[in-house]
C-alpha positions in Angstrom: 0.0 0.0 0.1 2.9 2.3 0.6 3.7 2.6 -3.2 0.4 4.6 -3.5 1.8 7.1 -1.0 5.3 7.6 -2.4 4.7 10.9 -4.3 1.9 13.3 -5.2 1.3 11.6 -8.6 0.6 8.3 -6.9 -1.7 10.1 -4.2 -3.6 11.8 -7.1 -4.3 8.5 -8.6 -5.5 7.0 -5.4 -7.7 10.0 -4.5 -8.9 10.1 -8.1 -10.1 6.6 -7.7 -11.8 7.1 -4.4 -13.4 10.4 -5.7 -14.7 8.7 -8.7 -16.2 5.9 -6.6 -17.7 8.3 -4.1 -19.4 10.1 -7.0 -20.8 7.0 -8.4 -22.1 5.9 -4.9 -23.6 9.4 -4.4 -25.5 9.4 -7.7 -26.3 5.6 -7.9 -27.1 4.8 -4.3 -27.5 7.7 -2.0 -29.6 10.0 -4.2 -32.1 7.2 -5.0 -32.2 6.5 -1.3 -33.1 10.2 -0.7 -35.6 10.9 -3.4 -37.2 7.5 -3.9 -37.2 6.1 -0.4 -37.0 9.2 1.6 -33.8 8.2 3.3 -31.6 11.3 3.3 -28.8 10.1 5.6 -26.9 8.5 2.9 -26.6 11.7 1.0 -25.4 13.5 4.0 -22.6 10.9 4.6 -21.5 10.1 1.1 -22.0 13.7 0.0 -19.6 14.8 2.8 -17.0 12.2 1.9 -17.3 12.9 -1.8 -16.8 16.7 -1.1 -13.7 16.2 0.9 -12.2 13.7 -1.9 -13.2 16.2 -4.6 -11.4 19.1 -2.8 -8.3 16.8 -2.1 -8.4 15.6 -5.7 -8.2 19.3 -7.0 -5.5 20.1 -4.5 -3.3 17.2 -5.5 -4.0 17.9 -9.2 -2.7 21.5 -8.7 0.5 20.1 -6.8 1.2 17.6 -9.6 0.7 20.2 -12.3 3.2 22.4 -10.5 5.8 19.5 -9.8 5.5 17.9 -13.3 5.2 21.3 -15.1 2.1 20.0 -17.0 0.6 22.2 -19.7 -2.6 23.9 -18.9 -4.5 21.6 -21.3 -3.5 18.5 -19.4 -4.5 20.2 -16.1 -7.9 21.2 -17.4 -8.5 17.6 -18.7 -7.8 16.5 -15.0 -10.4 19.2 -13.7 -12.9 18.2 -16.3 -12.4 14.5 -15.4 -13.7 15.2 -11.9 -17.1 16.4 -13.3 -17.6 13.4 -15.6 -18.9 9.9 -14.8 -15.9 7.6 -14.8 -13.7 10.6 -15.7 -11.1 10.3 -13.0 -10.7 6.7 -13.9 -10.2 7.5 -17.6 -7.8 10.3 -16.7 -5.9 7.8 -14.5 -5.1 5.8 -17.6 -2.8 8.7 -18.6 -1.4 9.1 -15.2 -0.6 5.4 -14.9 1.6 5.7 -18.0 3.3 8.8 -16.6 3.8 7.2 -13.2 5.7 4.4 -14.9 8.1 6.8 -16.7 
């Protein structure tokens, strides 16, 4: 597990995976629980976790952009990925290649 924490790029990949998963849980489970079955507690818990992961993802994205001297275009792709379903996982494929190099 420590290889995921060795540098900011690895941390970005880990947080990106968790952020994407939390977003899918929020949209696919918590929101239906709230609006179909009137169970709002799941949105509060998953929404809070997703918000923290989202902010951490954006912070790490900025740190990696500065460290790796990414062009603005790549940085914007990373930001856009956080707003698209499966986006952080798709962006991770690029990051995985960069992490190997």
